[in-house]
C-alpha positions in Angstrom: 0.0 0.0 0.0 1.3 3.5 -0.8 1.8 5.6 2.3 -1.0 8.1 2.8 -1.0 11.3 4.8 -3.5 11.7 7.6 -6.1 13.6 5.6 -6.1 11.3 2.6 -6.2 8.1 4.7 -9.3 9.4 6.4 -11.0 10.2 3.2 -10.0 7.4 0.9 -12.1 4.6 2.4 -14.9 4.3 4.9 -14.1 3.2 8.5 -16.4 0.2 7.9 -14.3 -0.8 4.9 -11.1 -0.4 6.9 -12.5 -2.6 9.7 -13.5 -5.2 7.2 -10.0 -5.2 5.6 -8.4 -5.6 9.1 -10.7 -8.6 9.8 -9.8 -10.2 6.5 -6.1 -9.7 7.0 -6.3 -11.2 10.5 -8.1 -14.3 9.2 -5.6 -14.8 6.4 -2.7 -14.6 8.9 -4.5 -17.0 11.2 -4.9 -19.4 8.3 -1.1 -19.4 7.8 -0.5 -20.8 11.2 -3.8 -22.4 11.8 -4.3 -20.5 15.0 -4.1 -17.1 16.7 -6.3 -15.0 18.8 -8.8 -14.6 16.0 -11.8 -13.9 18.2 -10.1 -10.9 19.7 -8.8 -9.7 16.3 -12.3 -9.8 14.9 -13.8 -8.0 17.9 -11.3 -5.1 18.0 -11.2 -4.4 14.2 -13.7 -1.6 14.5 -11.7 0.0 17.3 -8.5 -0.2 15.3 -10.1 1.2 12.2 -11.4 4.2 14.2 -8.1 4.8 15.9 -5.8 4.4 12.9 -8.0 6.0 10.3 -9.8 8.7 12.3 -7.9 9.7 15.4 -4.2 8.8 15.2 -1.6 11.2 13.8 1.3 9.3 12.3 3.5 8.9 9.2 3.3 5.5 7.7 6.7 5.9 6.0 8.3 7.1 9.3 6.9 5.1 12.2 9.3 6.7 14.7 8.3 10.3 13.8 8.7 12.2 17.0 5.4 14.2 16.6 3.3 11.0 16.2 0.6 9.8 18.5 1.6 6.7 20.3 -0.6 3.6 20.1 0.1 1.0 22.8 -1.2 -2.6 22.6 -1.2 -3.5 26.2 -2.8 -6.9 25.5 0.1 -8.6 23.7 -1.8 -11.6 22.5 -3.9 -9.3 20.2 -0.7 -8.8 18.1 -2.4 -10.4 15.0 -5.0 -7.7 15.1 -2.3 -4.9 15.3 -0.4 -6.5 12.4 -3.5 -6.3 10.3 -4.1 -2.7 11.2 -0.4 -1.8 10.5 -0.7 -3.4 7.1 -3.9 -1.6 6.4 -2.2 1.7 7.4 0.7 1.1 5.1 3.3 0.8 7.9 3.9 -2.9 7.2 3.8 -4.3 3.7 0.9 -6.6 3.0 3.2 -9.2 1.3 4.6 -10.1 4.8 1.2 -11.4 5.8 2.2 -15.0 4.8 5.2 -14.9 7.2 3.0 -14.6 10.3 4.5 -16.7 13.1 7.4 -18.0 11.0 11.1 -18.1 12.0 12.7 -14.7 11.1 9.4 -13.0 10.5 8.7 -9.5 11.7 5.3 -10.8 12.8 5.8 -13.2 15.7 2.7 -14.7 17.2 3.2 -12.8 20.4 4.0 -9.1 19.8 7.6 -8.0 20.1 8.2 -4.3 19.6 11.9 -4.9 18.6 10.6 -6.9 15.6 7.7 -4.9 14.2 7.8 -1.4 12.8 4.9 0.6 14.4 4.6 -1.6 17.4 5.5 0.7 20.4 5.7 -1.8 23.2 6.1 -5.6 23.6 3.2 -7.6 24.9 3.5 -10.1 27.7 2.3 -9.7 31.3 -1.1 -8.1 31.3 -1.7 -4.9 33.1 1.6 -3.3 32.0 0.4 -1.1 29.1 -1.4 1.6 31.0 1.5 2.2 33.3 3.8 2.6 30.3 1.2 4.9 28.8 1.2 7.1 31.9 5.0 7.4 31.7 4.9 8.2 28.0 2.1 10.7 28.3 3.9 12.5 31.2 7.1 12.6 29.2 5.4 14.1 26.1 3.8 16.8 28.2 7.1 17.7 29.8 8.7 17.9 26.4 5.8 20.0 25.1 5.2 17.4 22.4 1.6 17.6 21.1 1.4 13.8 20.6 -1.2 11.8 22.5 -1.0 8.3 23.9 -3.7 5.7 23.1 -3.6 2.5 25.1 -5.8 -0.5 24.1 -6.3 -2.9 27.0 -8.5 -5.9 27.6 -11.3 -6.1 30.2 -9.2 -8.9 31.9 -6.6 -6.3 32.8 -9.1 -4.6 35.0 -8.3 -7.4 37.5 -4.6 -6.4 37.7 -3.6 -4.1 40.6 -1.0 -2.4 38.4 -3.8 -1.1 36.2 -5.4 0.8 39.0 -2.1 2.2 40.2 -1.7 3.6 36.7 -5.3 4.9 36.8 -4.7 6.9 39.9 -1.3 8.1 38.7 -2.7 9.4 35.4 -5.3 11.4 37.3 -2.7 12.7 39.7 -0.6 14.0 36.9 -3.6 15.4 35.0 -2.7 13.5 31.8 -5.2 15.0 29.4 -3.1 13.6 26.5 -3.8 9.9 27.6 -6.7 8.0 26.1 -7.4 4.4 27.3 -9.7 2.1 25.4 -10.9 -1.0 27.2 -12.0 -3.8 24.9 -14.8 -5.2 27.0 -15.7 -8.5 25.4 -16.5 -10.2 28.7 -14.4 -13.3 28.0 -11.3 -14.5 29.6 -9.5 -17.9 29.6 -11.4 -18.9 32.7 -14.8 -17.7 31.6 -16.8 -14.4 31.7 -14.9 -11.3 32.9 -17.9 -10.2 34.9 -17.7 -13.5 36.9 -14.1 -12.7 37.8 -13.3 -9.3 39.2 -14.8 -6.7 36.8 -18.5 -6.0 37.1 -21.0 -3.2 37.7 -20.7 0.2 36.1 -17.1 0.3 34.8 -17.3 3.9 33.5 -18.4 5.0 37.0 -15.4 3.4 38.5 -13.0 5.2 36.2 -14.9 8.5 36.8 -14.5 8.0 40.5 -10.8 7.9 40.0 -10.8 11.2 38.2 -11.1 10.1 34.6 -13.5 11.4 31.9 -15.3 8.1 31.0 -17.5 7.1 28.1 -19.2 3.8 27.2 -19.8 2.9 23.6 -20.7 0.0 21.3 -17.2 -1.2 20.4 -18.4 -2.7 17.2 -19.9 0.6 15.9 -17.1 2.5 14.2 -19.1 5.7 14.1 -19.8 5.6 17.8 -16.1 4.9 18.5 -15.0 7.7 16.2 -17.4 10.1 18.0 -16.1 9.0 21.4 -12.5 9.6 20.2 -13.5 13.1 19.0 -15.1 13.8 22.4 -12.0 12.6 24.1 -9.7 14.8 22.0 -11.9 17.9 22.2 -12.6 17.8 26.0 -11.5 20.9 27.7 -10.2 19.7 31.1 -7.1 18.1 32.5 -8.5 14.6 33.1 -7.2 11.5 31.4 -9.8 9.9 29.1 -11.2 6.3 29.0 -13.6 4.7 26.5 -15.2 1.4 27.6 -15.9 -0.4 24.3 -18.4 -3.2 24.6 -17.5 -5.8 21.9 -18.4 -9.3 20.7 -15.7 -11.9 20.2 -15.4 -13.1 16.6 -17.5 -10.2 15.4 -18.2 -10.5 11.7 -18.0 -14.3 11.3 -21.4 -15.5 12.4 -20.6 -19.2 13.1 -17.6 -18.3 15.2 -19.6 -15.7 17.2 -21.9 -18.5 18.4 -19.1 -20.6 20.0 -19.0 -20.7 23.7 -15.8 -20.0 25.6 -14.2 -18.3 22.6 -11.2 -16.7 24.4 -9.0 -18.9 22.2 -11.3 -20.1 19.5 -10.4 -23.3 17.7 -10.8 -23.0 13.9 -10.5 -26.3 12.1 -8.5 -26.4 8.9 -11.6 -26.6 6.7 -13.2 -23.7 8.5 -10.8 -20.9 7.4 -12.4 -20.7 4.0 -15.8 -20.8 5.6 -14.8 -17.9 7.9 -13.6 -15.8 4.9 -16.8 -16.6 3.0 -18.9 -15.6 6.1 -16.9 -12.3 6.3 -17.4 -11.7 2.6 -21.2 -11.8 3.1 -20.9 -8.9 5.4 -18.6 -6.8 3.2 -19.5 -3.1 3.3 -21.0 -1.9 0.0 
């Protein structure tokens, strides 16, 4: 893909089409290895489309540009989704798609920032991303850099104490350049998130800690884009959070129906079926 500047990338294709392309790329990579966190990749495609093609300021041909907004993937096992978004954005060449998970590839199955252009941090232990985001946002403010920090985390990370330390710290430092997006798909390896530690009004919890909080349908790209605009245009010194309610395996109907889909098993013969199901929902 030819690199695009921010204005042209926002106008050249609808957000719905971008999300569809991200889903398709993730499925194609999953088929290469026969596995991957496909359910999460499908569920956050709308969020990634809105972030990369509506909100984020970056230069595809210069991923380390100092004035860029930083996008942090706190939840490292979603790496396949980020690779798909980076390809759609023109930061990674699409012809590397077939190398996913192979020796020497820039697309390891678990995200490693040292391997992949455009990946700001390595994934691994959950609950780390927001703390890193607080440090980055504070450093950018002190350097008078206009860049913002966007941190995508999972609902499972709400059960990590380090997350809440970062929440309090961000409010303490009045980090109005920090936007956290929580992918709330209500599924963890052990079952529903709400049956573990998260539950109740999540936005109210963050607001009580001094954040500006919004809750949206995380599979509605227009709603997400509006929430990102509201976060950017807010005139106060609070950090911002968007609770995005999503559905695992969104866009592939027969996978959406599977129970306990935290790591969904896709049989070899089902990859073509999944691509066909996605094709049926292709935006016009």
